[in-house]
Each structure stands twice: as C-alpha cells, then as structure tokens.
C-alpha positions as a printed NumPy array, in Angstrom:
array([[ 19.228, -19.76 ,  10.257],
       [ 16.866, -16.765,  10.39 ],
       [ 13.979, -19.082,  11.21 ],
       [ 15.85 , -20.418,  14.234],
       [ 16.831, -16.911,  15.355],
       [ 13.353, -15.406,  15.047],
       [ 11.702, -18.511,  16.434],
       [ 13.989, -18.55 ,  19.461],
       [ 13.532, -14.815,  20.021],
       [  9.737, -15.088,  20.021],
       [  9.873, -18.092,  22.374],
       [ 12.008, -16.103,  24.833],
       [  9.676, -13.089,  24.65 ],
       [  6.651, -15.405,  24.948],
       [  8.147, -17.045,  28.065],
       [  8.891, -13.678,  29.675],
       [  5.408, -12.289,  28.956],
       [  3.733, -15.437,  30.249],
       [  6.03 , -15.604,  33.268],
       [  5.121, -12.032,  34.204],
       [  1.435, -12.792,  33.72 ],
       [  1.824, -15.91 ,  35.855],
       [  3.353, -13.763,  38.592],
       [  0.26 , -11.554,  38.512],
       [ -1.905, -14.695,  38.759],
       [ -0.029, -15.691,  41.921],
       [ -0.027, -12.24 ,  43.525],
       [ -3.722, -11.394,  42.99 ],
       [ -4.443, -14.505,  43.291],
       [ -6.297, -15.884,  40.282],
       [ -6.178, -19.657,  40.544],
       [ -6.257, -22.048,  37.62 ],
       [ -7.798, -25.515,  37.715],
       [ -5.583, -28.573,  37.273],
       [ -6.407, -28.897,  33.577],
       [ -5.609, -25.215,  32.928],
       [ -2.378, -25.452,  34.933],
       [ -1.348, -28.529,  32.953],
       [ -2.085, -26.764,  29.661],
       [ -0.061, -23.738,  30.752],
       [  2.871, -25.853,  31.9  ],
       [  3.006, -28.114,  28.876],
       [  1.63 , -26.205,  25.867],
       [  2.439, -22.628,  26.855],
       [  5.838, -23.124,  28.532],
       [  7.435, -26.487,  27.699],
       [  6.513, -27.086,  24.041],
       [  7.709, -23.676,  22.763],
       [ 11.108, -24.286,  24.391],
       [ 11.328, -27.706,  22.744],
       [ 10.311, -26.075,  19.45 ],
       [ 13.046, -23.442,  19.747],
       [ 15.68 , -26.098,  20.401],
       [ 14.511, -28.159,  17.414],
       [ 14.679, -25.107,  15.133],
       [ 18.481, -25.243,  15.499],
       [ 18.706, -28.913,  14.503],
       [ 17.948, -31.14 ,  11.534],
       [ 14.456, -31.446,  13.062],
       [ 13.618, -27.799,  12.317],
       [ 10.436, -28.822,  10.441],
       [  9.054, -30.465,  13.573],
       [ 10.225, -27.427,  15.543],
       [  8.337, -25.113,  13.194],
       [  5.133, -27.127,  13.587],
       [  5.539, -27.255,  17.365],
       [  6.194, -23.511,  17.463],
       [  3.069, -22.69 ,  15.488],
       [  0.904, -25.209,  17.332],
       [  1.974, -24.217,  20.835],
       [  1.86 , -20.47 ,  20.257],
       [ -1.518, -20.744,  18.507],
       [ -2.729, -22.837,  21.464],
       [ -1.482, -20.169,  23.837],
       [ -3.192, -17.446,  21.806],
       [ -6.527, -19.285,  21.806],
       [ -6.206, -20.109,  25.521],
       [ -5.573, -16.437,  26.319],
       [ -8.419, -15.144,  24.167],
       [-10.83 , -17.669,  25.642],
       [ -9.865, -17.269,  29.302],
       [ -9.019, -13.563,  29.445],
       [-11.531, -12.067,  27.009],
       [-14.421, -14.445,  26.211],
       [-15.524, -16.521,  29.205],
       [-16.449, -14.418,  32.215],
       [-14.59 , -16.024,  35.113],
       [-12.075, -14.875,  37.741],
       [ -9.457, -15.072,  34.93 ],
       [-11.342, -12.611,  32.678],
       [ -9.691,  -9.179,  32.509],
       [-12.96 ,  -7.451,  33.414],
       [-13.165,  -9.418,  36.67 ],
       [ -9.75 ,  -8.362,  37.976],
       [ -9.621,  -5.071,  39.855],
       [ -7.078,  -2.524,  38.641],
       [ -5.801,  -2.2  ,  42.215],
       [ -2.556,  -3.869,  43.218],
       [ -1.45 ,  -6.358,  40.596],
       [ -4.684,  -6.007,  38.602],
       [ -3.402,  -3.496,  36.073],
       [ -0.263,  -5.604,  35.605],
       [ -2.513,  -8.659,  35.046],
       [ -4.515,  -6.828,  32.39 ],
       [ -1.481,  -5.346,  30.623],
       [  0.313,  -8.692,  30.499],
       [ -2.85 , -10.423,  29.211],
       [ -2.875,  -7.97 ,  26.292],
       [  0.903,  -8.267,  25.847],
       [  0.549, -12.051,  25.54 ],
       [ -2.021, -11.584,  22.751],
       [  0.388,  -9.369,  20.825],
       [  3.41 , -11.618,  21.366],
       [  1.459, -14.746,  20.464],
       [  0.103, -13.055,  17.339],
       [  3.686, -12.397,  16.228],
       [  4.619, -15.929,  17.256],
       [  1.922, -17.386,  15.019],
       [  3.114, -15.206,  12.165],
       [  6.708, -16.429,  12.666],
       [  5.498, -20.039,  12.791],
       [  3.577, -19.632,   9.538],
       [  6.546, -17.847,   7.934],
       [  8.847, -20.674,   9.034],
       [  6.587, -23.337,   7.545],
       [  6.294, -21.413,   4.268],
       [ 10.073, -20.919,   4.134],
       [ 10.634, -24.645,   4.604],
       [  8.623, -25.271,   1.437],
       [ 11.019, -22.951,  -0.45 ],
       [ 14.525, -23.909,   0.791],
       [ 16.34 , -21.458,  -1.493],
       [ 14.781, -18.569,   0.457],
       [ 15.769, -19.948,   3.887],
       [ 19.511, -19.426,   3.36 ],
       [ 19.478, -15.596,   3.559]])
C-alpha cells in the first residue's frame, strides 16, 4: 500500500514539475524535435501515469518497473538536454529574462523530483522481493 501511495505521489509531483517546465518551453519558446516531443509525451508523461495506476493493482510489479524505467528515462533526458548538450534547450542558453528563470528553476526541480522518483522505484522493487515488509 505504501508503495502505491509514494509511487502515485511522485508521479503527480513529476507531472506537475514537467507540466510547468513544458509551459516555460512554450512561452520562451524552446522547441523540441518530433523525436524529443514523442519521448516527452510517452516516456515522461504517459508511462508514469500507467505505472501509478498499476501500482494499485495486482500488476504492481510491472508498475514498479515502469515507474523506475520512465522516471530514470526522464532524469537522463533532462540531464542530457538541459545540462550536457549545448542547444537551445540547455539552461545556459536560455536568458533569465521573462520565462527564462522559470525554465531554469523547473529544469533543476525536475532533476530533484526524478531523483526521488528513481529512489522510490528502486525501493518499490526491493520491497517486492521482501513481501513481509510491504504490508506496513
């Protein structure tokens, strides 16, 4: 039960943080290519929601794997696009004016949230291996 609660909570926070960051992308604008947009839509938004739903069912193991995989994918996507590859999506390339500061703050917020999300996913998978500890 705790796995489902924590997993769902992190998915909601993840969706809010990414939604706010997406708003900054639109307002600045910082465009994404089709492949990036598809990744964001599927891996960053859709799969975590599916994972959260599955955590409340008999398919919670699949939900735990989907949670970890999608949030880890989001974390790596954010690190790569916002902090490693210098492009219009890199935090150093976005002016602080207007929505720029919001863009930068939400990029960092996503890293933090996704870090916690990965931790929750790992915790969930470890707890599944020890069912007597899941009941609490």
